N, C-alpha and C positions, 0 to 999 in steps of 0.2 A: 134203188128207188130214186127216182129222178129229184136233183137238185135245181131249184130255181134261186138264181142270183139278178142282182139289179131288178128285183120285183116292186110292184105296187098293187092297190086293189083299185078295181073299175066296175062300172055295171056295163050291161050289154050296150048301152048307149054311150059308152066310151066316158062317162063322167068320173071324175075321182071319188073315192069312198074314202074315209078317215077309217083307221084301224079300230076305233071305238064304236064304229058304226057296222062292222063288218059281221058280227051276228046278228045284228037287228036288222038288216035290210034284206030284201029279197034279192035274188040276182047278182048277187057280189061275186066277181070274178078276179083270178089271179092273173095279172101279167108280168111275163118276165123272160129273161133267157134260160133255157133248161140246159142241163147236163145229164149225163148217164141215162138218157131216154132209152127204156127199151125198145121203143117203134124205131131205132136207128137201123137203116138199110146201109150197109157199105157199098151195094151195088149202085145204088142211086144216088147216095149221099144225104137222102131225106131223113131229116130228124138228127141231123149232125150236132154235136155239143157246141152250144149256144144260140141255138135257133128260138125264134120268137114264139110265145105261146099265150095263149089266151085260155085259161080254162073254162069248164062247164062251170056253173054256180057252185060255190063254196056251200059245203055242208055242215064242215066242222074245223076249226081251227085250234090248235094247242099251241099258247104263245109259248109255254115251258120248253117243249120240244122242237117248236118251230114246224110241226106236222100240220098239214092241209090236207082234209079229203074232200073230193069233188064230188059232185051229184053222180057224176059216172063212175064214181067207186075208185078213182084214181088218188093214191096218195103221193103227196109233193112235200120236200122238205125245204124250208126258207134257208138259203144259206148265205151268209155275209150281210153286206147293208143293203137296204131297201134302196131303190134307185135315188140317184143324187138330188133330181129334181122333184120327186114325190118327197124326201125330206126337206128342202127349202119350202114346199107347199103347206106341209104339216108346221114348221116352225113360222112362217108368216100368219098361220091360222090358229097360233096357239095351242097345237095339238103335239100329241107324243106317239111314238110306235105302240104304247102300250097303255 
């Protein structure tokens, strides 16, 4: 299963979404750097570890396991901390990750 590091949540217009709003808003997507992506192509180097990704809209998120399922059916695992700038944004706005 692909793991996403340095992640945060955005809408398709690239506006930032607070974690508390992920389930309540439409069109929320996961942005980050993906590792262990099954689409990796060793011949072209496409989808190599660390490539940036913006997912299809999030369908479900499990904060306990870090699993995220998108509308396309792909499952991702949040790994490590959220993006540093995202964490600063949350702190500045009195928010937390959960």
